[in-house]
PLY file of the C-alpha trace (Angstrom):
ply
format ascii 1.0
element vertex 334
property float x
property float y
property float z
element edge 333
property int vertex1
property int vertex2
end_header
131.05 101.36 92.80
132.95 101.36 96.09
136.50 102.52 96.43
137.74 99.13 97.57
136.87 97.58 94.21
138.35 100.58 92.43
141.67 100.13 94.17
141.79 96.46 93.25
141.89 97.20 89.53
145.37 97.47 88.07
145.98 99.89 85.25
148.63 97.55 83.81
146.03 95.71 81.78
144.82 98.80 80.00
147.49 99.19 77.34
145.38 99.66 74.23
143.57 102.86 73.34
140.26 101.25 74.28
141.82 100.05 77.50
143.07 103.54 78.29
139.57 104.97 77.83
138.15 102.28 80.13
140.83 103.01 82.72
140.06 106.71 82.71
136.37 105.95 83.08
137.16 103.71 86.05
139.22 106.41 87.72
136.45 108.95 87.20
133.92 106.60 88.76
136.21 106.02 91.73
136.63 109.76 92.19
132.89 110.48 91.98
132.20 107.85 94.62
134.55 109.59 96.99
134.03 113.30 96.53
131.17 115.68 95.65
130.47 116.21 91.98
128.74 119.08 90.22
125.23 118.61 91.65
123.66 121.74 93.09
123.99 122.44 96.79
120.80 121.35 98.58
120.37 123.81 101.45
117.38 125.09 103.45
115.49 127.91 101.77
116.52 130.31 104.51
120.16 129.27 104.41
122.19 127.30 106.92
121.60 128.02 110.59
124.05 125.65 112.29
127.33 127.51 112.84
130.09 124.97 112.17
131.64 123.93 108.84
129.16 125.44 106.40
132.10 125.57 103.96
132.84 121.84 104.27
133.11 120.11 100.88
130.20 117.76 101.64
127.75 120.27 103.11
124.62 120.49 101.01
125.41 117.28 99.13
123.13 114.25 98.96
124.95 110.93 98.57
123.28 107.71 97.45
124.91 104.74 99.17
123.86 102.07 96.64
125.48 103.82 93.67
128.09 106.01 95.34
126.89 109.04 93.38
125.67 112.46 94.43
122.07 113.48 93.71
120.19 116.73 93.43
117.26 117.35 95.76
114.91 116.86 92.79
116.44 113.46 92.02
116.03 112.43 95.64
112.39 113.54 95.66
111.70 111.49 92.53
113.03 108.40 94.28
111.18 108.99 97.55
107.73 109.81 96.22
106.99 106.24 95.10
108.24 104.53 98.26
105.96 102.92 100.82
108.04 104.17 103.72
110.46 107.09 104.03
112.44 107.54 107.23
113.96 110.99 107.72
116.64 110.68 110.38
117.88 113.72 112.25
120.19 114.97 114.94
117.57 116.36 117.27
119.24 119.68 118.04
120.24 120.60 114.48
117.79 123.16 113.03
119.01 122.54 109.48
117.89 118.92 109.72
114.35 119.97 110.60
114.25 122.54 107.81
115.40 119.97 105.25
112.94 117.37 106.55
110.10 119.82 105.96
111.39 120.76 102.50
111.52 117.06 101.63
107.96 116.41 102.79
106.72 119.44 100.85
108.58 118.39 97.71
107.17 114.86 97.85
103.63 116.23 98.21
104.13 118.72 95.38
104.97 115.80 93.09
101.50 114.38 93.67
102.22 111.91 96.45
100.12 111.78 99.62
102.60 111.71 102.52
101.69 111.31 106.17
103.93 111.68 109.21
104.79 109.59 112.26
106.47 111.43 115.12
109.06 109.99 117.49
108.40 113.04 119.66
104.84 112.04 120.58
103.61 108.97 122.53
101.00 106.71 120.93
98.38 107.73 123.48
98.10 111.15 121.83
96.84 109.61 118.55
93.17 110.60 119.07
94.22 114.24 119.21
96.56 113.94 116.24
93.79 112.35 114.20
91.42 115.19 115.04
93.67 118.18 114.32
92.52 118.44 110.69
88.98 119.18 111.87
90.06 121.81 114.39
91.21 125.39 114.04
94.38 126.71 115.64
95.51 130.30 115.33
99.19 129.51 115.82
101.71 126.81 116.56
101.56 127.35 120.31
97.87 126.48 120.37
98.57 123.35 118.36
101.46 122.36 120.64
99.24 122.80 123.69
96.49 120.65 122.16
99.02 117.91 121.37
100.49 118.14 124.89
103.90 118.60 123.31
106.65 117.82 125.82
108.54 121.10 125.57
111.09 119.97 128.15
112.01 116.86 126.22
111.57 118.21 122.69
112.33 121.81 121.81
109.10 123.07 120.25
110.86 125.81 118.30
112.92 123.14 116.54
109.81 121.29 115.34
107.33 124.15 114.94
107.67 124.47 111.15
107.36 120.72 110.62
104.32 120.24 112.85
102.54 123.46 111.94
103.19 122.96 108.23
101.85 119.41 108.35
98.72 120.68 110.07
98.21 123.41 107.47
98.55 120.87 104.64
96.13 118.51 106.45
98.65 115.66 106.31
97.60 112.55 108.26
99.73 112.12 111.38
100.29 109.49 114.05
102.44 109.35 117.17
105.24 106.84 117.18
106.76 106.60 120.64
105.89 104.58 123.71
104.62 106.18 126.90
106.53 106.67 130.13
104.55 103.83 131.73
105.48 101.52 128.84
109.12 102.51 129.20
108.98 101.65 132.90
107.36 98.28 132.14
109.99 97.41 129.55
112.76 98.48 131.87
111.44 96.25 134.64
110.77 93.23 132.43
112.88 90.09 132.45
112.67 89.36 128.72
115.74 90.05 126.60
113.92 92.02 123.93
113.33 90.88 120.36
116.49 88.99 119.34
114.94 87.50 116.21
114.43 90.91 114.61
118.10 91.96 114.56
121.17 90.01 113.58
123.88 89.21 116.15
126.22 91.96 114.94
123.45 94.55 115.15
122.51 93.52 118.69
126.12 93.72 119.82
126.41 97.13 118.19
123.29 98.33 120.00
124.65 97.21 123.35
128.00 98.85 122.63
126.32 102.10 121.62
124.13 102.07 124.72
127.34 102.01 126.74
128.94 104.76 124.63
125.85 107.00 124.66
125.91 106.88 128.46
129.57 107.87 128.44
130.62 104.50 129.88
128.87 105.40 133.15
125.87 103.04 132.89
126.22 99.81 134.90
126.44 96.82 132.58
123.57 95.24 134.51
121.26 97.84 132.93
122.31 97.25 129.32
119.62 94.64 128.61
116.89 96.87 130.04
118.02 99.79 127.90
118.09 97.51 124.87
114.48 96.47 125.54
113.43 100.11 125.69
115.28 100.94 122.45
113.67 98.02 120.66
110.29 98.86 122.15
110.50 102.36 120.73
111.52 101.08 117.29
108.75 98.48 117.25
106.19 101.11 118.24
107.29 103.49 115.49
107.16 100.66 112.97
103.61 99.84 114.04
102.55 103.46 113.61
104.12 103.62 110.15
102.33 100.43 109.09
99.00 101.85 110.25
99.62 105.17 108.53
100.53 103.46 105.25
96.85 102.54 104.86
96.05 106.21 104.21
99.39 107.76 103.20
102.09 107.07 100.65
104.78 107.42 101.59
104.37 107.03 105.35
107.17 109.26 106.68
108.95 108.88 110.01
110.45 111.91 111.75
112.96 110.48 114.22
116.54 110.46 115.36
119.09 108.98 112.98
119.66 106.00 115.22
115.99 104.92 115.15
115.85 105.40 111.39
118.83 103.20 110.55
118.35 100.26 108.20
120.81 98.07 110.08
119.72 98.79 113.65
116.35 100.49 113.72
112.74 100.75 112.64
113.02 99.18 109.14
113.77 95.79 110.70
110.51 95.85 112.67
108.54 96.85 109.58
110.01 93.86 107.75
109.41 91.47 110.66
105.72 92.42 110.79
105.08 92.19 107.03
106.51 89.19 105.20
105.60 90.69 101.81
107.43 93.96 102.43
110.83 94.35 100.76
113.64 96.46 102.18
113.77 98.21 98.80
110.34 99.72 99.62
111.84 101.53 102.61
114.06 104.57 102.05
116.23 105.95 104.83
117.53 109.51 104.51
120.08 110.36 107.21
120.80 114.04 107.75
124.45 114.08 108.80
126.65 116.75 110.32
129.90 117.14 108.40
133.02 116.28 110.39
136.24 118.26 110.12
138.77 116.46 107.94
136.31 113.82 106.71
135.43 114.68 103.11
134.68 111.23 101.69
130.93 110.52 101.85
131.40 106.76 102.07
133.29 107.15 105.36
130.05 108.25 107.04
128.16 105.10 106.07
128.05 102.28 108.60
127.08 98.62 108.21
126.01 95.82 110.51
125.14 92.28 109.40
125.98 93.47 105.85
123.14 96.03 105.94
123.99 99.67 105.19
122.72 102.20 107.72
121.06 104.50 105.15
120.13 104.83 101.50
120.95 108.53 101.34
123.23 110.78 103.37
122.40 114.50 103.28
125.22 116.57 104.75
124.78 119.74 106.80
126.85 122.04 109.02
127.25 121.01 112.65
125.76 122.59 115.75
128.60 121.99 118.18
131.81 120.06 118.77
131.20 119.93 122.51
132.18 116.68 124.22
129.14 116.05 126.43
130.78 113.04 128.08
133.73 115.18 129.17
131.30 117.47 130.93
129.67 114.56 132.75
133.07 113.31 133.83
134.00 116.77 135.09
136.80 117.19 132.56
137.84 120.61 131.27
136.80 121.36 127.67
0 1
1 2
2 3
3 4
4 5
5 6
6 7
7 8
8 9
9 10
10 11
11 12
12 13
13 14
14 15
15 16
16 17
17 18
18 19
19 20
20 21
21 22
22 23
23 24
24 25
25 26
26 27
27 28
28 29
29 30
30 31
31 32
32 33
33 34
34 35
35 36
36 37
37 38
38 39
39 40
40 41
41 42
42 43
43 44
44 45
45 46
46 47
47 48
48 49
49 50
50 51
51 52
52 53
53 54
54 55
55 56
56 57
57 58
58 59
59 60
60 61
61 62
62 63
63 64
64 65
65 66
66 67
67 68
68 69
69 70
70 71
71 72
72 73
73 74
74 75
75 76
76 77
77 78
78 79
79 80
80 81
81 82
82 83
83 84
84 85
85 86
86 87
87 88
88 89
89 90
90 91
91 92
92 93
93 94
94 95
95 96
96 97
97 98
98 99
99 100
100 101
101 102
102 103
103 104
104 105
105 106
106 107
107 108
108 109
109 110
110 111
111 112
112 113
113 114
114 115
115 116
116 117
117 118
118 119
119 120
120 121
121 122
122 123
123 124
124 125
125 126
126 127
127 128
128 129
129 130
130 131
131 132
132 133
133 134
134 135
135 136
136 137
137 138
138 139
139 140
140 141
141 142
142 143
143 144
144 145
145 146
146 147
147 148
148 149
149 150
150 151
151 152
152 153
153 154
154 155
155 156
156 157
157 158
158 159
159 160
160 161
161 162
162 163
163 164
164 165
165 166
166 167
167 168
168 169
169 170
170 171
171 172
172 173
173 174
174 175
175 176
176 177
177 178
178 179
179 180
180 181
181 182
182 183
183 184
184 185
185 186
186 187
187 188
188 189
189 190
190 191
191 192
192 193
193 194
194 195
195 196
196 197
197 198
198 199
199 200
200 201
201 202
202 203
203 204
204 205
205 206
206 207
207 208
208 209
209 210
210 211
211 212
212 213
213 214
214 215
215 216
216 217
217 218
218 219
219 220
220 221
221 222
222 223
223 224
224 225
225 226
226 227
227 228
228 229
229 230
230 231
231 232
232 233
233 234
234 235
235 236
236 237
237 238
238 239
239 240
240 241
241 242
242 243
243 244
244 245
245 246
246 247
247 248
248 249
249 250
250 251
251 252
252 253
253 254
254 255
255 256
256 257
257 258
258 259
259 260
260 261
261 262
262 263
263 264
264 265
265 266
266 267
267 268
268 269
269 270
270 271
271 272
272 273
273 274
274 275
275 276
276 277
277 278
278 279
279 280
280 281
281 282
282 283
283 284
284 285
285 286
286 287
287 288
288 289
289 290
290 291
291 292
292 293
293 294
294 295
295 296
296 297
297 298
298 299
299 300
300 301
301 302
302 303
303 304
304 305
305 306
306 307
307 308
308 309
309 310
310 311
311 312
312 313
313 314
314 315
315 316
316 317
317 318
318 319
319 320
320 321
321 322
322 323
323 324
324 325
325 326
326 327
327 328
328 329
329 330
330 331
331 332
332 333
C-alpha cells in the first residue's frame, strides 16, 4: 500500500466499531509503509564499515517496494533463491555493499540454490580464464586477481576480494559482463543512436539527463548520444552474460553498480528484450542504498520511469562520504 492511497482515505466514513477497527488497520498499514518496523537489523557479519549515519532509522532495513513492508534477511533470501535472475546493485566504493552482496550469495546457496555470478568489473574477453578458475589452484586472492587480470586501477581489488575469492572457493560458475575498451571506442565512434526500442521514452530521457548530471554538467551535449550508446552497450553485454550463465546457474546473479541493475533503466530490460518468454517477475533487483540525512521514509528512495519501479528491494546502509565530487571538479571550496 503506498502512502498516496492511504492519504486519500477519509476517516469520516468509519463511524461504527467495525469501521473504527478498519480505520486503525489502515493507519497501521500506512505507517508500516513509511517507516521501519520490528524486523531485525540486517548488517554485515563484521559490523558496519562505512562511517556515516550508522544510526539512521533505515540502516540495516530491507524494504520491499511491491508491498511497502520491511523484510528480514531470511525472508529476502527465501524470495531470491527461486528467481531466474538476481541483480545486486551497489555503490562501488561502499564496503558494506560488497559485504552484504557476499552474505546474500552465501545465504542463497545455503538454501540449496545453485547461484553463479556475472561481474561488471571484468570484460567479456576474460571469460576463458573465469571458466577455468575452478580447475586451478590459487594460494590467495592476489594470485587469483593476477590470473583474472583484474584492473586494480579501475576497480579496487580490496573492495571485491571477499566476493571474488569466496566465489572461487565455493566453485561458483562465473562470467564477465562488461565490454572491452575497444568495444567502448567502437560504440563511442558509431553513428547509431543505440537501442531505442528496449527502453521507453521516459527512461531514455532520464538516461540522457543522468549522463549530463554524472559528468557534472561539463560534458558537451554533442557527446550525450555516444555516452548513451556505451551505457546501453554495457547493459546489453551484462544481460547476455546473465542469459548464458542461467543455463548452469539459478539464480544467475549480477554484481554491478546500482544504475546498471535498475529495472526501469538497466540490464533487466535487455534480458526481457532478448527472451520473449521471460517475465519481469522472474528478475529480482536488490539495490544497496546509502541512507541520506533527514530522509527516513523508504519509499522516498524508490524511483520510477515509464511506470517501472527501479528496484524490488532496497537494503539500506551507512554512507561512505558526503563529498560533492562535482564541486571539486568545478574548483569550488567544500
